[in-house]
C-alpha positions as CSV (number, residue, x, y, z in Angstrom):
1,M,0.0,0.0,0.0
2,L,2.8,2.4,0.8
3,A,4.4,1.8,-2.5
4,E,1.1,2.6,-4.2
5,V,1.0,5.9,-2.3
6,F,4.5,6.7,-3.5
7,A,3.6,5.9,-7.1
8,R,0.6,8.1,-7.3
9,T,1.8,11.1,-5.3
10,T,3.8,14.1,-6.5
11,F,5.7,15.5,-3.5
12,R,6.2,19.2,-3.1
13,D,9.4,18.7,-1.1
14,P,12.3,19.6,-3.5
15,D,14.4,16.7,-2.1
16,L,11.8,14.2,-3.3
17,S,10.6,15.9,-6.5
18,D,12.9,14.1,-9.0
19,V,13.6,10.9,-7.0
20,T,12.4,7.4,-7.6
21,I,12.0,5.5,-4.3
22,T,11.3,1.8,-3.9
23,V,9.7,0.5,-0.8
24,T,11.3,-3.0,-0.4
25,E,9.8,-4.0,2.9
26,V,7.5,-2.8,5.6
27,R,7.5,-4.1,9.2
28,I,4.6,-3.3,11.4
29,S,4.7,-3.5,15.2
30,P,2.4,-6.0,16.9
31,D,0.2,-3.1,18.2
32,L,-0.1,-1.7,14.7
33,K,1.1,1.8,15.9
34,H,4.4,1.8,14.2
35,A,5.6,0.8,10.7
36,T,9.2,0.7,9.6
37,A,9.5,1.1,5.8
38,F,12.8,0.0,4.2
39,V,13.5,2.1,1.2
40,A,16.0,2.1,-1.7
41,R,16.6,4.7,-4.2
42,L,16.8,4.2,-7.9
43,G,19.3,6.4,-9.6
44,R,22.2,8.4,-8.3
45,T,20.6,10.1,-5.3
46,D,22.1,9.1,-2.0
47,I,19.6,7.5,0.3
48,E,20.9,9.4,3.3
49,T,19.8,12.7,1.7
50,I,16.3,11.3,1.1
51,L,15.7,10.0,4.6
52,P,15.2,13.5,6.2
53,A,12.8,14.4,3.4
54,L,10.8,11.2,3.9
55,K,10.6,12.0,7.6
56,R,9.1,15.4,6.7
57,V,6.4,13.9,4.5
58,A,5.7,10.9,6.9
59,P,2.6,12.6,8.4
60,F,1.1,13.2,4.9
61,L,1.9,9.6,3.9
62,R,0.2,8.4,7.1
63,T,-2.9,10.3,6.3
64,Q,-2.9,8.9,2.8
65,L,-2.5,5.4,4.1
66,S,-5.4,5.8,6.5
67,H,-7.7,6.8,3.6
68,T,-6.4,4.0,1.4
69,L,-6.7,1.3,4.2
70,R,-9.8,2.8,5.6
71,L,-8.4,2.7,9.1
72,R,-9.3,5.1,11.9
73,T,-5.6,5.5,12.7
74,A,-2.7,4.5,10.5
75,P,0.7,3.5,11.9
76,E,3.4,6.1,12.4
77,I,5.8,5.6,9.6
78,H,9.6,5.4,10.2
79,F,12.0,5.1,7.3
80,Q,15.2,3.1,7.1
81,P,17.6,2.5,4.2
82,D,17.5,-0.9,2.7
83,T,21.1,-2.0,2.3
84,A,20.4,-5.5,1.0
85,L,21.1,-4.5,-2.7
86,D,24.3,-2.7,-1.8
87,Y,25.4,-5.8,0.2
88,A,24.6,-8.1,-2.7
89,M,26.6,-5.9,-5.1
90,E,29.6,-6.0,-2.7
91,V,29.4,-9.8,-2.5
92,D,29.1,-10.1,-6.3
93,A,32.2,-7.9,-6.7
94,L,34.2,-10.0,-4.3
95,L,33.1,-13.2,-6.1
96,R,34.4,-11.8,-9.4
97,K,37.9,-11.1,-8.1
98,P,40.5,-13.3,-9.8
99,E,41.9,-14.6,-6.6
100,V,38.4,-15.7,-5.4
101,Q,37.6,-17.2,-8.8
102,R,40.8,-19.2,-8.6
103,D,39.9,-20.5,-5.1
104,L,36.4,-21.4,-6.2
105,K,37.8,-23.5,-9.1
106,D,40.0,-25.5,-6.8
C-alpha cells in the first residue's frame, strides 16, 4: 500500500521531486502503531539525503494510508535505508575477483 501511495503522489518537497523511491519491505509493530519502511533509491541520489525528506512527509503519507486502508488511525511511519542491494553488489564484486575465482575453481 505504501508503494502505491509513492507511485501516485507528487511531492512538493524539493528533495523528493525528482527521486524514484522503492519500498522494499514494511515491518509493522504488533500493536499496529508503528511501521518501519525500508526504502531504496533508484538512480544516483544518496539514500541518506532522502531520509530527512521522507521524515518530513511521513505525516502526509500516514494520512494517505489511513484513507487507502480505511483505518481510523494508520501506523506512524519510520524510514530506514535498505542496504540489501548494496550488500549483494559487494558480495558479487568479491566473487568476481580473480583470486576468489581461482579459489572457487580448486
